[in-house]
FIKOLZA-1660 file (N, C-alpha, C; in steps of 0.1 Angstrom, whole numbers, plus 5000, padded with zeros to 4 digits):
% residues 110
   i   px   py   pz ch aa at
   1 2685 1171 1450  A  X  N
   1 2697 1166 1444  A  X CA
   1 2696 1168 1429  A  X  C
   2 2706 1173 1423  A  X  N
   2 2706 1176 1408  A  X CA
   2 2710 1164 1400  A  X  C
   3 2712 1167 1387  A  X  N
   3 2716 1157 1378  A  X CA
   3 2729 1160 1372  A  X  C
   4 2739 1151 1373  A  X  N
   4 2752 1154 1367  A  X CA
   4 2751 1152 1352  A  X  C
   5 2756 1162 1345  A  X  N
   5 2755 1161 1330  A  X CA
   5 2766 1170 1324  A  X  C
   6 2774 1164 1316  A  X  N
   6 2785 1171 1309  A  X CA
   6 2794 1178 1320  A  X  C
   7 2797 1172 1331  A  X  N
   7 2806 1177 1341  A  X CA
   7 2800 1188 1350  A  X  C
   8 2787 1191 1348  A  X  N
   8 2781 1201 1357  A  X CA
   8 2768 1195 1363  A  X  C
   9 2764 1201 1374  A  X  N
   9 2752 1196 1380  A  X CA
   9 2740 1205 1376  A  X  C
  10 2730 1199 1370  A  X  N
  10 2718 1206 1366  A  X CA
  10 2708 1206 1377  A  X  C
  11 2702 1217 1380  A  X  N
  11 2693 1218 1391  A  X CA
  11 2680 1210 1388  A  X  C
  12 2675 1204 1398  A  X  N
  12 2662 1197 1397  A  X CA
  12 2653 1202 1409  A  X  C
  13 2641 1201 1407  A  X  N
  13 2631 1206 1417  A  X CA
  13 2623 1194 1422  A  X  C
  14 2610 1197 1424  A  X  N
  14 2601 1187 1428  A  X CA
  14 2601 1174 1419  A  X  C
  15 2602 1163 1425  A  X  N
  15 2601 1150 1419  A  X CA
  15 2612 1148 1408  A  X  C
  16 2624 1154 1410  A  X  N
  16 2635 1153 1401  A  X CA
  16 2633 1158 1387  A  X  C
  17 2624 1167 1385  A  X  N
  17 2623 1173 1372  A  X CA
  17 2633 1184 1370  A  X  C
  18 2639 1185 1358  A  X  N
  18 2648 1196 1356  A  X CA
  18 2641 1210 1357  A  X  C
  19 2648 1220 1362  A  X  N
  19 2642 1233 1363  A  X CA
  19 2641 1240 1350  A  X  C
  20 2651 1237 1341  A  X  N
  20 2652 1243 1328  A  X CA
  20 2652 1232 1318  A  X  C
  21 2646 1233 1306  A  X  N
  21 2647 1223 1296  A  X CA
  21 2661 1221 1290  A  X  C
  22 2664 1209 1287  A  X  N
  22 2677 1205 1281  A  X CA
  22 2673 1197 1268  A  X  C
  23 2677 1202 1257  A  X  N
  23 2672 1196 1244  A  X CA
  23 2683 1187 1238  A  X  C
  24 2694 1185 1245  A  X  N
  24 2705 1176 1240  A  X CA
  24 2700 1162 1242  A  X  C
  25 2701 1154 1232  A  X  N
  25 2696 1140 1234  A  X CA
  25 2703 1132 1244  A  X  C
  26 2716 1135 1247  A  X  N
  26 2723 1128 1258  A  X CA
  26 2717 1129 1271  A  X  C
  27 2710 1140 1274  A  X  N
  27 2703 1141 1287  A  X CA
  27 2692 1130 1289  A  X  C
  28 2686 1127 1278  A  X  N
  28 2676 1116 1278  A  X CA
  28 2681 1103 1283  A  X  C
  29 2693 1100 1278  A  X  N
  29 2700 1087 1283  A  X CA
  29 2702 1088 1298  A  X  C
  30 2707 1099 1303  A  X  N
  30 2710 1101 1317  A  X CA
  30 2697 1100 1325  A  X  C
  31 2687 1107 1321  A  X  N
  31 2674 1106 1328  A  X CA
  31 2667 1093 1327  A  X  C
  32 2668 1086 1316  A  X  N
  32 2662 1073 1314  A  X CA
  32 2669 1063 1323  A  X  C
  33 2682 1064 1325  A  X  N
  33 2690 1055 1334  A  X CA
  33 2685 1057 1348  A  X  C
  34 2683 1069 1352  A  X  N
  34 2677 1072 1365  A  X CA
  34 2664 1066 1367  A  X  C
  35 2656 1065 1356  A  X  N
  35 2642 1060 1357  A  X CA
  35 2642 1045 1354  A  X  C
  36 2654 1039 1352  A  X  N
  36 2655 1025 1348  A  X CA
  36 2647 1021 1336  A  X  C
  37 2649 1029 1326  A  X  N
  37 2642 1027 1313  A  X CA
  37 2653 1026 1302  A  X  C
  38 2652 1015 1294  A  X  N
  38 2661 1014 1282  A  X CA
  38 2653 1020 1270  A  X  C
  39 2659 1030 1264  A  X  N
  39 2652 1038 1254  A  X CA
  39 2652 1030 1241  A  X  C
  40 2640 1030 1235  A  X  N
  40 2637 1024 1222  A  X CA
  40 2633 1034 1212  A  X  C
  41 2631 1031 1200  A  X  N
  41 2626 1040 1190  A  X CA
  41 2613 1046 1194  A  X  C
  42 2604 1039 1200  A  X  N
  42 2591 1044 1205  A  X CA
  42 2593 1054 1216  A  X  C
  43 2602 1052 1225  A  X  N
  43 2605 1062 1235  A  X CA
  43 2610 1075 1228  A  X  C
  44 2619 1074 1219  A  X  N
  44 2624 1086 1212  A  X CA
  44 2613 1093 1204  A  X  C
  45 2604 1086 1199  A  X  N
  45 2592 1092 1192  A  X CA
  45 2585 1101 1202  A  X  C
  46 2582 1095 1214  A  X  N
  46 2574 1103 1224  A  X CA
  46 2583 1115 1229  A  X  C
  47 2596 1112 1231  A  X  N
  47 2604 1123 1237  A  X CA
  47 2605 1135 1227  A  X  C
  48 2607 1132 1214  A  X  N
  48 2608 1143 1204  A  X CA
  48 2594 1150 1203  A  X  C
  49 2583 1142 1204  A  X  N
  49 2570 1148 1203  A  X CA
  49 2568 1157 1215  A  X  C
  50 2571 1153 1227  A  X  N
  50 2570 1161 1239  A  X CA
  50 2578 1174 1238  A  X  C
  51 2590 1173 1233  A  X  N
  51 2599 1184 1232  A  X CA
  51 2593 1195 1223  A  X  C
  52 2587 1190 1212  A  X  N
  52 2581 1199 1202  A  X CA
  52 2569 1206 1209  A  X  C
  53 2561 1198 1216  A  X  N
  53 2549 1204 1223  A  X CA
  53 2554 1214 1233  A  X  C
  54 2564 1211 1240  A  X  N
  54 2569 1221 1250  A  X CA
  54 2574 1234 1243  A  X  C
  55 2581 1232 1232  A  X  N
  55 2586 1244 1225  A  X CA
  55 2575 1252 1220  A  X  C
  56 2564 1246 1215  A  X  N
  56 2553 1253 1209  A  X CA
  56 2544 1259 1220  A  X  C
  57 2541 1252 1230  A  X  N
  57 2531 1256 1240  A  X CA
  57 2537 1261 1253  A  X  C
  58 2549 1258 1256  A  X  N
  58 2555 1263 1269  A  X CA
  58 2552 1253 1280  A  X  C
  59 2546 1242 1277  A  X  N
  59 2543 1232 1287  A  X CA
  59 2539 1219 1280  A  X  C
  60 2538 1208 1287  A  X  N
  60 2535 1195 1281  A  X CA
  60 2521 1191 1284  A  X  C
  61 2515 1183 1276  A  X  N
  61 2501 1179 1277  A  X CA
  61 2499 1169 1289  A  X  C
  62 2487 1169 1294  A  X  N
  62 2483 1158 1304  A  X CA
  62 2482 1145 1296  A  X  C
  63 2480 1134 1304  A  X  N
  63 2479 1121 1298  A  X CA
  63 2468 1120 1287  A  X  C
  64 2456 1125 1291  A  X  N
  64 2445 1124 1281  A  X CA
  64 2448 1131 1268  A  X  C
  65 2454 1143 1268  A  X  N
  65 2457 1150 1256  A  X CA
  65 2469 1143 1249  A  X  C
  66 2478 1137 1257  A  X  N
  66 2489 1130 1250  A  X CA
  66 2483 1118 1242  A  X  C
  67 2474 1111 1247  A  X  N
  67 2468 1099 1240  A  X CA
  67 2461 1104 1228  A  X  C
  68 2453 1114 1229  A  X  N
  68 2446 1120 1217  A  X CA
  68 2455 1124 1206  A  X  C
  69 2465 1132 1210  A  X  N
  69 2474 1138 1200  A  X CA
  69 2484 1128 1194  A  X  C
  70 2489 1119 1202  A  X  N
  70 2497 1109 1197  A  X CA
  70 2490 1099 1187  A  X  C
  71 2477 1097 1190  A  X  N
  71 2469 1088 1182  A  X CA
  71 2467 1096 1168  A  X  C
  72 2465 1109 1169  A  X  N
  72 2464 1116 1156  A  X CA
  72 2477 1116 1148  A  X  C
  73 2488 1116 1155  A  X  N
  73 2501 1116 1149  A  X CA
  73 2504 1102 1143  A  X  C
  74 2501 1092 1151  A  X  N
  74 2504 1078 1147  A  X CA
  74 2493 1069 1152  A  X  C
  75 2483 1066 1144  A  X  N
  75 2472 1058 1148  A  X CA
  75 2474 1043 1147  A  X  C
  76 2487 1039 1145  A  X  N
  76 2490 1025 1144  A  X CA
  76 2491 1018 1158  A  X  C
  77 2491 1026 1169  A  X  N
  77 2492 1020 1182  A  X CA
  77 2481 1024 1191  A  X  C
  78 2478 1016 1201  A  X  N
  78 2469 1020 1212  A  X CA
  78 2478 1028 1222  A  X  C
  79 2478 1041 1220  A  X  N
  79 2487 1049 1228  A  X CA
  79 2484 1049 1243  A  X  C
  80 2472 1047 1247  A  X  N
  80 2468 1047 1261  A  X CA
  80 2476 1035 1268  A  X  C
  81 2476 1023 1262  A  X  N
  81 2483 1012 1267  A  X CA
  81 2498 1013 1265  A  X  C
  82 2502 1018 1253  A  X  N
  82 2516 1018 1249  A  X CA
  82 2524 1028 1258  A  X  C
  83 2518 1039 1261  A  X  N
  83 2525 1048 1270  A  X CA
  83 2528 1042 1283  A  X  C
  84 2519 1034 1289  A  X  N
  84 2522 1028 1301  A  X CA
  84 2533 1017 1300  A  X  C
  85 2534 1011 1288  A  X  N
  85 2545 1001 1286  A  X CA
  85 2558 1009 1285  A  X  C
  86 2558 1020 1278  A  X  N
  86 2571 1028 1277  A  X CA
  86 2575 1035 1290  A  X  C
  87 2565 1041 1296  A  X  N
  87 2568 1049 1308  A  X CA
  87 2558 1044 1319  A  X  C
  88 2561 1033 1326  A  X  N
  88 2551 1027 1335  A  X CA
  88 2548 1035 1348  A  X  C
  89 2556 1045 1351  A  X  N
  89 2553 1053 1363  A  X CA
  89 2548 1066 1360  A  X  C
  90 2535 1067 1357  A  X  N
  90 2528 1079 1353  A  X CA
  90 2534 1085 1340  A  X  C
  91 2529 1080 1328  A  X  N
  91 2536 1084 1316  A  X CA
  91 2536 1099 1313  A  X  C
  92 2526 1106 1317  A  X  N
  92 2526 1121 1314  A  X CA
  92 2537 1128 1322  A  X  C
  93 2542 1122 1333  A  X  N
  93 2552 1128 1341  A  X CA
  93 2566 1121 1338  A  X  C
  94 2566 1108 1338  A  X  N
  94 2579 1101 1336  A  X CA
  94 2585 1104 1322  A  X  C
  95 2576 1105 1312  A  X  N
  95 2581 1108 1299  A  X CA
  95 2587 1122 1298  A  X  C
  96 2581 1131 1305  A  X  N
  96 2586 1145 1305  A  X CA
  96 2599 1146 1312  A  X  C
  97 2600 1138 1323  A  X  N
  97 2613 1138 1331  A  X CA
  97 2624 1132 1322  A  X  C
  98 2621 1121 1315  A  X  N
  98 2631 1115 1306  A  X CA
  98 2635 1124 1294  A  X  C
  99 2625 1132 1290  A  X  N
  99 2627 1141 1278  A  X CA
  99 2636 1153 1282  A  X  C
 100 2639 1155 1295  A  X  N
 100 2647 1166 1300  A  X CA
 100 2640 1179 1300  A  X  C
 101 2627 1178 1304  A  X  N
 101 2618 1190 1304  A  X CA
 101 2614 1193 1319  A  X  C
 102 2610 1205 1322  A  X  N
 102 2605 1208 1335  A  X CA
 102 2592 1201 1339  A  X  C
 103 2589 1202 1351  A  X  N
 103 2577 1195 1357  A  X CA
 103 2564 1201 1350  A  X  C
 104 2555 1191 1346  A  X  N
 104 2543 1195 1340  A  X CA
 104 2534 1203 1350  A  X  C
 105 2525 1211 1345  A  X  N
 105 2515 1218 1353  A  X CA
 105 2506 1209 1360  A  X  C
 106 2501 1212 1372  A  X  N
 106 2490 1205 1378  A  X CA
 106 2493 1190 1379  A  X  C
 107 2482 1183 1376  A  X  N
 107 2483 1168 1377  A  X CA
 107 2486 1162 1363  A  X  C
 108 2499 1163 1359  A  X  N
 108 2503 1157 1347  A  X CA
 108 2502 1165 1334  A  X  C
 109 2500 1178 1335  A  X  N
 109 2500 1187 1323  A  X CA
 109 2489 1197 1324  A  X  C
 110 2485 1202 1312  A  X  N
 110 2475 1212 1311  A  X CA
 110 2461 1206 1310  A  X  C
% end
């Protein structure tokens, strides 16, 4: 089943990940609603960070690397715990889905 967005159905694959990235911020609201997540500034920080990583690397990081790199970016939070608060259903996967990005490689990223 795809995702209805701007009057068209976007294709999804395994686990409802988009097959192609969508960088329009409105898709995040659509995807967050499907995940039953109310987006906050911290969600947007992670979403924008993930999108940049995807643009740079062609894929998103696994949970361990997310924690390391987000801590380097903003050391004011315990990202290991905070990611589970923001995205309680496997953060390295759920955050990617909400960001409008394709399914991560392997078990949650590279």
